[in-house]
C-alpha positions as CSV (number, residue, x, y, z in Angstrom):
1,M,253.0,284.2,-28.0
2,K,254.1,281.5,-30.5
3,L,252.4,278.1,-30.3
4,S,254.9,275.3,-30.0
5,L,253.5,272.4,-32.0
6,T,255.7,269.8,-30.3
7,K,254.1,270.5,-27.0
8,V,250.6,270.0,-28.4
9,Y,251.4,267.4,-31.1
10,P,253.9,264.6,-30.3
11,Y,253.8,263.0,-33.7
12,P,254.2,264.4,-37.2
13,A,250.7,264.1,-38.5
14,A,248.9,265.6,-35.6
15,P,249.1,269.1,-37.2
16,T,246.6,267.6,-39.7
17,E,243.9,268.1,-37.1
18,F,245.1,271.6,-36.3
19,V,245.4,272.8,-39.9
20,S,242.2,271.2,-41.2
21,S,240.4,272.8,-38.2
22,L,241.7,276.2,-39.2
23,H,240.6,275.8,-42.8
24,C,237.2,274.2,-41.8
25,N,236.6,272.7,-45.2
26,G,237.3,269.1,-44.3
27,I,240.2,266.7,-44.9
28,G,239.9,267.3,-48.7
29,E,241.6,270.7,-48.2
30,I,244.8,269.1,-47.0
31,Q,244.7,266.3,-49.6
32,R,244.9,268.8,-52.5
33,E,247.8,271.0,-53.4
34,G,247.3,274.5,-52.0
35,E,247.7,276.7,-49.0
36,A,246.1,274.3,-46.5
37,R,248.3,271.4,-47.6
38,N,251.4,273.6,-47.6
39,T,250.5,274.8,-44.1
40,M,250.0,271.3,-42.8
41,I,253.3,270.1,-44.3
42,S,255.2,273.1,-42.8
43,A,253.7,272.3,-39.4
44,M,254.6,268.6,-39.8
45,K,258.2,269.6,-40.6
46,E,258.3,271.9,-37.6
47,V,257.2,269.1,-35.3
48,M,259.9,266.9,-36.8
49,A,262.6,269.5,-36.2
50,L,261.6,270.4,-32.7
51,S,261.0,266.8,-31.6
52,E,264.6,266.1,-32.1
53,K,265.4,268.6,-29.4
54,A,263.0,266.8,-27.1
55,G,264.8,263.5,-27.7
56,I,262.1,262.1,-30.0
57,R,263.4,261.0,-33.4
58,L,260.8,261.5,-36.1
59,T,262.1,260.5,-39.6
60,D,261.2,261.1,-43.2
61,E,259.7,257.7,-43.1
62,D,257.3,258.8,-40.4
63,F,256.4,261.9,-42.4
64,D,255.8,259.8,-45.6
65,Y,253.7,257.3,-43.6
66,W,251.4,259.9,-42.3
67,L,251.0,261.6,-45.7
68,K,249.9,258.2,-47.1
69,I,247.3,257.9,-44.3
70,I,246.0,261.4,-44.9
71,I,245.5,260.6,-48.6
72,K,243.4,257.6,-47.8
73,L,240.9,259.5,-45.6
74,S,237.5,260.6,-46.9
75,P,237.8,264.1,-48.4
76,E,234.5,265.0,-46.9
77,G,235.7,264.0,-43.4
78,K,236.0,266.6,-40.7
79,P,238.7,266.9,-38.1
80,S,237.8,266.1,-34.5
81,M,239.0,269.5,-33.4
82,R,236.5,271.3,-35.5
């Protein structure tokens, strides 16, 4: 069974919690280039694409906004889903 991220996460940055919880090394893992960040970005893009089918318009501006938020978080921070 494939998890549909749009049912779980109604905005583009929500996969941040999901991805950083999977990697369990804190927010710093998704702030740096690498597998965790690439997974998060892929999940964010999936949410954006699927949200359009649900009548929710998420734009590149939304995507960029959340990436800027993520960069400002403490690298030692832990996701609430952990």
